[in-house]
C-alpha positions, 0 to 999 in steps of 0.5 A: 592426300595427306603422308603419314611418316615417321619420324626418326632419331638421326642420332640414335636410329629410333623412331620418334613418333608417327606425324601427319603431313599436308605434302611430303616435307623436304629436307630442311623444312623445321617444324614442332614435335609433340613433346613441344621440340623444334626439329629439322628435317636432314633427310626424307626417305621414300620407300617401296609399298610393300606387295598387295598394299598401297601404303608407302612408307615414309621417314624422316629423319631429324637432328637431336631432340633433346628439348632445353626447355624445364616444365 
């Protein structure tokens, strides 16, 4: 079963994007965002589902997402 997580910027607290993982990511795992920036997960939060729902909210907090590449 796939895990749908919200990628959060730890510096601003703003959501960056939603991403699907095959398994629950661990802190320290690196992956590439849709923008092409490579980020590292600092922490992973698994919340409680809302009453009557089966979807559990997952938030992956990542370090700064500034992309140093120029188009």
